[in-house]
N, CA, C and O atoms as CSV, one atom per row, in Angstrom:
chain,resi,resn,atom,element,x,y,z
A,1,MET,N,N,26.474,161.912,31.687
A,1,MET,CA,C,25.781,160.969,32.531
A,1,MET,C,C,24.342,160.768,31.995
A,1,MET,O,O,23.820,159.653,31.990
A,2,ARG,N,N,23.726,161.866,31.552
A,2,ARG,CA,C,22.400,161.782,31.072
A,2,ARG,C,C,22.334,160.943,29.756
A,2,ARG,O,O,21.420,160.148,29.539
A,3,ARG,N,N,23.328,161.166,28.923
A,3,ARG,CA,C,23.407,160.428,27.675
A,3,ARG,C,C,23.614,158.981,27.887
A,3,ARG,O,O,22.997,158.165,27.202
A,4,ALA,N,N,24.454,158.622,28.804
A,4,ALA,CA,C,24.761,157.194,29.090
A,4,ALA,C,C,23.482,156.531,29.633
A,4,ALA,O,O,23.196,155.395,29.253
A,5,ARG,N,N,22.716,157.178,30.487
A,5,ARG,CA,C,21.502,156.616,30.988
A,5,ARG,C,C,20.477,156.411,29.863
A,5,ARG,O,O,19.805,155.384,29.774
A,6,PHE,N,N,20.391,157.449,29.004
A,6,PHE,CA,C,19.424,157.316,27.883
A,6,PHE,C,C,19.860,156.147,26.968
A,6,PHE,O,O,19.011,155.369,26.533
A,7,ALA,N,N,21.135,156.017,26.678
A,7,ALA,CA,C,21.629,154.923,25.831
A,7,ALA,C,C,21.345,153.552,26.469
A,7,ALA,O,O,20.988,152.602,25.772
A,8,LEU,N,N,21.504,153.460,27.776
A,8,LEU,CA,C,21.234,152.211,28.488
A,8,LEU,C,C,19.738,151.839,28.430
A,8,LEU,O,O,19.386,150.687,28.178
A,9,VAL,N,N,18.888,152.815,28.663
A,9,VAL,CA,C,17.436,152.594,28.605
A,9,VAL,C,C,17.004,152.202,27.152
A,9,VAL,O,O,16.219,151.279,26.936
A,10,ALA,N,N,17.561,152.951,26.194
A,10,ALA,CA,C,17.155,152.616,24.777
A,10,ALA,C,C,17.670,151.237,24.430
A,10,ALA,O,O,16.943,150.494,23.770
A,11,THR,N,N,18.843,150.843,24.813
A,11,THR,CA,C,19.295,149.487,24.520
A,11,THR,C,C,18.451,148.411,25.226
A,11,THR,O,O,18.176,147.363,24.643
A,12,GLY,N,N,18.058,148.657,26.427
A,12,GLY,CA,C,17.176,147.729,27.117
A,12,GLY,C,C,15.768,147.554,26.468
A,12,GLY,O,O,15.221,146.455,26.375
A,13,LEU,N,N,15.235,148.702,26.035
A,13,LEU,CA,C,14.003,148.648,25.269
A,13,LEU,C,C,14.111,147.930,23.966
A,13,LEU,O,O,13.214,147.183,23.576
A,14,LEU,N,N,15.215,148.155,23.286
A,14,LEU,CA,C,15.447,147.482,22.018
A,14,LEU,C,C,15.514,145.954,22.175
A,14,LEU,O,O,14.900,145.243,21.380
A,15,PHE,N,N,16.229,145.436,23.158
A,15,PHE,CA,C,16.335,144.001,23.314
A,15,PHE,C,C,15.186,143.374,23.992
A,15,PHE,O,O,15.040,142.153,23.934
A,16,SER,N,N,14.316,144.171,24.666
A,16,SER,CA,C,13.139,143.520,25.271
A,16,SER,C,C,12.056,143.161,24.241
A,16,SER,O,O,11.160,142.368,24.534
A,17,GLY,N,N,12.139,143.738,23.051
A,17,GLY,CA,C,11.204,143.458,22.005
A,17,GLY,C,C,11.610,142.305,21.082
A,17,GLY,O,O,10.838,141.924,20.201
A,18,VAL,N,N,12.825,141.738,21.274
A,18,VAL,CA,C,13.301,140.654,20.422
A,18,VAL,C,C,12.721,139.343,20.901
A,18,VAL,O,O,12.781,139.043,22.094
A,19,PRO,N,N,12.149,138.535,19.981
A,19,PRO,CA,C,11.596,137.243,20.413
A,19,PRO,C,C,12.711,136.320,20.925
A,19,PRO,O,O,13.862,136.386,20.494
A,20,ALA,N,N,12.296,135.435,21.891
A,20,ALA,CA,C,13.221,134.534,22.498
A,20,ALA,C,C,13.685,133.429,21.595
A,20,ALA,O,O,14.828,132.982,21.697
A,21,HIS,N,N,12.829,132.980,20.717
A,21,HIS,CA,C,13.154,131.877,19.763
A,21,HIS,C,C,12.985,132.414,18.351
A,21,HIS,O,O,11.935,132.974,18.036
A,22,ALA,N,N,13.968,132.263,17.506
A,22,ALA,CA,C,13.885,132.732,16.153
A,22,ALA,C,C,12.956,131.846,15.339
A,22,ALA,O,O,12.234,132.341,14.473
A,23,GLN,N,N,12.962,130.573,15.597
A,23,GLN,CA,C,12.131,129.684,14.811
A,23,GLN,C,C,11.275,128.834,15.726
A,23,GLN,O,O,11.795,128.178,16.627
A,24,THR,N,N,9.971,128.835,15.509
A,24,THR,CA,C,9.064,128.128,16.325
A,24,THR,C,C,9.109,126.609,16.051
A,24,THR,O,O,9.125,125.792,16.972
A,25,TYR,N,N,9.128,126.279,14.801
A,25,TYR,CA,C,9.098,124.827,14.413
A,25,TYR,C,C,10.466,124.355,13.974
A,25,TYR,O,O,11.109,124.998,13.144
A,26,ASP,N,N,10.930,123.208,14.536
A,26,ASP,CA,C,12.193,122.636,14.099
A,26,ASP,C,C,11.932,121.788,12.871
A,26,ASP,O,O,11.193,120.809,12.976
A,27,PRO,N,N,12.491,122.100,11.719
A,27,PRO,CA,C,12.253,121.343,10.524
A,27,PRO,C,C,12.871,120.008,10.459
A,27,PRO,O,O,12.719,119.324,9.447
A,28,SER,N,N,13.561,119.583,11.467
A,28,SER,CA,C,14.244,118.292,11.553
A,28,SER,C,C,13.346,117.148,11.906
A,28,SER,O,O,13.662,115.998,11.602
A,29,TYR,N,N,12.199,117.438,12.559
A,29,TYR,CA,C,11.281,116.409,13.065
A,29,TYR,C,C,9.896,116.624,12.506
A,29,TYR,O,O,9.457,117.762,12.333
A,30,PRO,N,N,9.176,115.491,12.212
A,30,PRO,CA,C,7.833,115.605,11.566
A,30,PRO,C,C,6.672,115.960,12.449
A,30,PRO,O,O,5.601,116.325,11.964
A,31,VAL,N,N,6.886,115.851,13.813
A,31,VAL,CA,C,5.765,116.004,14.691
A,31,VAL,C,C,6.113,117.075,15.771
A,31,VAL,O,O,7.243,117.089,16.260
A,32,CYS,N,N,5.178,117.953,16.143
A,32,CYS,CA,C,5.412,118.902,17.198
A,32,CYS,C,C,4.342,118.754,18.269
A,32,CYS,O,O,3.203,118.382,17.984
A,33,MET,N,N,4.729,119.052,19.511
A,33,MET,CA,C,3.797,119.118,20.619
A,33,MET,C,C,3.589,120.574,21.001
A,33,MET,O,O,4.556,121.291,21.263
A,34,GLN,N,N,2.348,121.015,21.036
A,34,GLN,CA,C,2.042,122.364,21.463
A,34,GLN,C,C,1.688,122.317,22.945
A,34,GLN,O,O,0.705,121.677,23.318
A,35,ILE,N,N,2.456,122.969,23.786
A,35,ILE,CA,C,2.190,122.985,25.241
A,35,ILE,C,C,1.495,124.313,25.561
A,35,ILE,O,O,1.961,125.395,25.204
A,36,TYR,N,N,0.351,124.176,26.255
A,36,TYR,CA,C,-0.470,125.302,26.624
A,36,TYR,C,C,-0.139,125.719,28.064
A,36,TYR,O,O,0.306,124.925,28.893
A,37,GLY,N,N,-0.376,126.973,28.302
A,37,GLY,CA,C,-0.116,127.509,29.677
A,37,GLY,C,C,0.280,128.954,29.609
A,37,GLY,O,O,0.208,129.585,28.555
A,38,PRO,N,N,0.710,129.490,30.767
A,38,PRO,CA,C,1.148,130.893,30.795
A,38,PRO,C,C,2.254,131.215,29.754
A,38,PRO,O,O,2.269,132.270,29.119
A,39,VAL,N,N,3.179,130.231,29.625
A,39,VAL,CA,C,4.249,130.373,28.689
A,39,VAL,C,C,4.102,129.225,27.714
A,39,VAL,O,O,4.796,128.218,27.856
A,40,GLY,N,N,3.201,129.339,26.704
A,40,GLY,CA,C,3.011,128.283,25.702
A,40,GLY,C,C,4.095,128.215,24.725
A,40,GLY,O,O,4.664,129.249,24.375
A,41,TYR,N,N,4.434,127.028,24.242
A,41,TYR,CA,C,5.482,126.909,23.230
A,41,TYR,C,C,5.264,125.626,22.424
A,41,TYR,O,O,4.449,124.781,22.794
A,42,PHE,N,N,5.974,125.497,21.363
A,42,PHE,CA,C,6.028,124.288,20.532
A,42,PHE,C,C,7.288,123.559,20.766
A,42,PHE,O,O,8.358,124.164,20.828
A,43,ASP,N,N,7.190,122.197,20.907
A,43,ASP,CA,C,8.321,121.317,21.076
A,43,ASP,C,C,8.355,120.357,19.966
A,43,ASP,O,O,7.609,119.379,20.010
A,44,CYS,N,N,9.163,120.545,18.960
A,44,CYS,CA,C,9.253,119.727,17.784
A,44,CYS,C,C,10.420,118.810,17.839
A,44,CYS,O,O,11.441,119.030,17.187
A,45,ARG,N,N,10.262,117.735,18.653
A,45,ARG,CA,C,11.353,116.737,18.785
A,45,ARG,C,C,10.792,115.328,18.716
A,45,ARG,O,O,11.329,114.439,19.375
A,46,TYR,N,N,9.764,115.088,17.969
A,46,TYR,CA,C,9.101,113.847,17.927
A,46,TYR,C,C,9.084,113.203,16.513
A,46,TYR,O,O,8.910,113.892,15.508
A,47,THR,N,N,9.264,111.905,16.471
A,47,THR,CA,C,9.378,111.231,15.184
A,47,THR,C,C,8.045,110.686,14.734
A,47,THR,O,O,7.900,110.358,13.557
A,48,SER,N,N,7.045,110.569,15.623
A,48,SER,CA,C,5.745,110.092,15.224
A,48,SER,C,C,4.659,110.729,16.117
A,48,SER,O,O,4.945,111.240,17.200
A,49,LEU,N,N,3.397,110.681,15.622
A,49,LEU,CA,C,2.304,111.168,16.420
A,49,LEU,C,C,2.117,110.323,17.635
A,49,LEU,O,O,1.799,110.852,18.700
A,50,GLU,N,N,2.294,109.054,17.530
A,50,GLU,CA,C,2.147,108.121,18.659
A,50,GLU,C,C,3.101,108.458,19.838
A,50,GLU,O,O,2.715,108.460,21.007
A,51,GLN,N,N,4.348,108.738,19.464
A,51,GLN,CA,C,5.365,109.110,20.456
A,51,GLN,C,C,4.977,110.398,21.139
A,51,GLN,O,O,5.054,110.501,22.363
A,52,CYS,N,N,4.569,111.361,20.381
A,52,CYS,CA,C,4.167,112.672,20.966
A,52,CYS,C,C,2.938,112.506,21.812
A,52,CYS,O,O,2.897,113.044,22.919
A,53,ARG,N,N,1.972,111.818,21.374
A,53,ARG,CA,C,0.729,111.623,22.196
A,53,ARG,C,C,1.022,110.894,23.536
A,53,ARG,O,O,0.471,111.230,24.584
A,54,PHE,N,N,1.904,109.895,23.448
A,54,PHE,CA,C,2.268,109.142,24.669
A,54,PHE,C,C,2.920,110.085,25.682
A,54,PHE,O,O,2.654,109.974,26.878
A,55,LEU,N,N,3.776,111.019,25.223
A,55,LEU,CA,C,4.416,111.936,26.117
A,55,LEU,C,C,3.539,113.138,26.568
A,55,LEU,O,O,3.834,113.832,27.541
A,56,ALA,N,N,2.446,113.336,25.799
A,56,ALA,CA,C,1.543,114.416,26.138
A,56,ALA,C,C,0.496,114.054,27.151
A,56,ALA,O,O,-0.243,114.933,27.596
A,57,VAL,N,N,0.396,112.814,27.534
A,57,VAL,CA,C,-0.620,112.297,28.492
A,57,VAL,C,C,-0.387,113.048,29.858
A,57,VAL,O,O,0.719,113.120,30.393
A,58,GLY,N,N,-1.515,113.586,30.355
A,58,GLY,CA,C,-1.385,114.242,31.652
A,58,GLY,C,C,-0.878,115.686,31.583
A,58,GLY,O,O,-0.719,116.349,32.608
A,59,ARG,N,N,-0.638,116.142,30.406
A,59,ARG,CA,C,-0.140,117.565,30.255
A,59,ARG,C,C,-1.224,118.334,29.511
A,59,ARG,O,O,-2.084,117.750,28.852
A,60,SER,N,N,-1.162,119.605,29.627
A,60,SER,CA,C,-2.019,120.478,28.860
A,60,SER,C,C,-1.285,120.734,27.517
A,60,SER,O,O,-0.629,121.756,27.320
A,61,ALA,N,N,-1.438,119.734,26.602
A,61,ALA,CA,C,-0.716,119.773,25.349
A,61,ALA,C,C,-1.460,119.040,24.248
A,61,ALA,O,O,-2.381,118.272,24.526
A,62,SER,N,N,-1.068,119.270,22.992
A,62,SER,CA,C,-1.625,118.560,21.892
A,62,SER,C,C,-0.503,118.343,20.902
A,62,SER,O,O,0.517,119.031,20.922
A,63,CYS,N,N,-0.724,117.335,20.006
A,63,CYS,CA,C,0.282,117.037,19.038
A,63,CYS,C,C,-0.250,117.325,17.592
A,63,CYS,O,O,-1.433,117.154,17.298
A,64,ALA,N,N,0.664,117.758,16.734
A,64,ALA,CA,C,0.295,118.090,15.345
A,64,ALA,C,C,1.449,117.808,14.422
A,64,ALA,O,O,2.601,117.744,14.852
A,65,VAL,N,N,1.148,117.643,13.174
A,65,VAL,CA,C,2.175,117.444,12.168
A,65,VAL,C,C,2.925,118.770,11.963
A,65,VAL,O,O,2.312,119.835,11.877
A,66,ASN,N,N,4.208,118.689,11.891
A,66,ASN,CA,C,5.038,119.909,11.709
A,66,ASN,C,C,4.880,120.428,10.301
A,66,ASN,O,O,5.245,119.743,9.345
A,67,PRO,N,N,4.327,121.660,10.149
A,67,PRO,CA,C,4.097,122.182,8.819
A,67,PRO,C,C,5.331,122.534,8.028
A,67,PRO,O,O,5.250,122.761,6.820
A,68,TYR,N,N,6.486,122.583,8.694
A,68,TYR,CA,C,7.744,122.950,8.087
A,68,TYR,C,C,8.661,121.776,7.822
A,68,TYR,O,O,9.788,121.959,7.361
A,69,PHE,N,N,8.184,120.545,8.114
A,69,PHE,CA,C,9.007,119.361,7.890
A,69,PHE,C,C,9.005,119.089,6.410
A,69,PHE,O,O,7.927,118.980,5.826
A,70,PRO,N,N,10.142,118.973,5.773
A,70,PRO,CA,C,10.191,118.695,4.317
A,70,PRO,C,C,9.637,117.331,4.027
A,70,PRO,O,O,10.130,116.316,4.519
A,71,GLN,N,N,8.597,117.322,3.215
A,71,GLN,CA,C,7.948,116.017,2.842
A,71,GLN,C,C,8.751,115.366,1.720
A,71,GLN,O,O,9.287,116.071,0.864
A,72,LYS,N,N,8.847,114.035,1.703
A,72,LYS,CA,C,9.515,113.344,0.601
A,72,LYS,C,C,8.538,113.382,-0.556
A,72,LYS,O,O,7.344,113.118,-0.420
A,73,ARG,N,N,9.088,113.711,-1.663
A,73,ARG,CA,C,8.233,113.792,-2.878
A,73,ARG,C,C,8.259,112.437,-3.616
A,73,ARG,O,O,9.313,111.861,-3.885
A,74,SER,N,N,7.105,111.991,-3.909
A,74,SER,CA,C,7.034,110.705,-4.640
A,74,SER,C,C,7.213,110.998,-6.152
A,74,SER,O,O,6.796,112.028,-6.681
A,75,LYS,N,N,7.840,110.048,-6.776
A,75,LYS,CA,C,8.096,110.281,-8.228
A,75,LYS,C,C,6.787,110.213,-8.973
A,75,LYS,O,O,5.961,109.329,-8.747
A,76,ALA,N,N,6.621,111.147,-9.849
A,76,ALA,CA,C,5.406,111.147,-10.701
A,76,ALA,C,C,5.453,109.978,-11.643
A,76,ALA,O,O,6.494,109.649,-12.211
A,77,PRO,N,N,4.306,109.356,-11.800
A,77,PRO,CA,C,4.300,108.235,-12.748
A,77,PRO,C,C,4.657,108.668,-14.147
A,77,PRO,O,O,4.049,109.581,-14.705
A,78,GLY,N,N,5.642,108.008,-14.706
A,78,GLY,CA,C,6.049,108.398,-16.076
A,78,GLY,C,C,5.414,107.526,-17.132
A,78,GLY,O,O,4.618,106.635,-16.838
A,79,ARG,N,N,5.776,107.795,-18.347
A,79,ARG,CA,C,5.254,106.966,-19.401
A,79,ARG,C,C,6.043,105.633,-19.404
A,79,ARG,O,O,7.247,105.643,-19.146
A,80,PRO,N,N,5.416,104.542,-19.677
A,80,PRO,CA,C,6.084,103.294,-19.725
A,80,PRO,C,C,7.073,103.270,-20.895
A,80,PRO,O,O,6.832,103.849,-21.954
A,81,LYS,N,N,8.171,102.593,-20.667
A,81,LYS,CA,C,9.168,102.485,-21.730
A,81,LYS,C,C,8.680,101.557,-22.832
A,81,LYS,O,O,8.025,100.548,-22.574
A,82,GLN,N,N,9.014,101.921,-24.062
A,82,GLN,CA,C,8.572,101.138,-25.171
A,82,GLN,C,C,9.651,100.079,-25.478
A,82,GLN,O,O,10.854,100.332,-25.431
A,83,ALA,N,N,9.143,98.895,-25.791
A,83,ALA,CA,C,10.088,97.814,-26.154
A,83,ALA,C,C,10.583,98.023,-27.583
A,83,ALA,O,O,9.810,98.377,-28.473
A,84,ASP,N,N,11.854,97.805,-27.785
A,84,ASP,CA,C,12.436,97.966,-29.142
A,84,ASP,C,C,12.183,96.756,-30.018
A,84,ASP,O,O,12.602,96.732,-31.175
């Protein structure tokens, strides 16, 4: 009985230290809203800063560019082709 109780308490302590969300930023969207409060979190479901700011009005929140959103790479300017 003592061992079972110890195992139960040890398991509870182990799982209480695990974070609720594995990833803070969703890399699928370019803009995140940071909500402030007792339980602050990031909500990365916005396609533009304007959309995020519109929905943040009246809330304790701010909008920022998602640092994990993959940026499109522009092609580096190459050498012009020579005419034959």
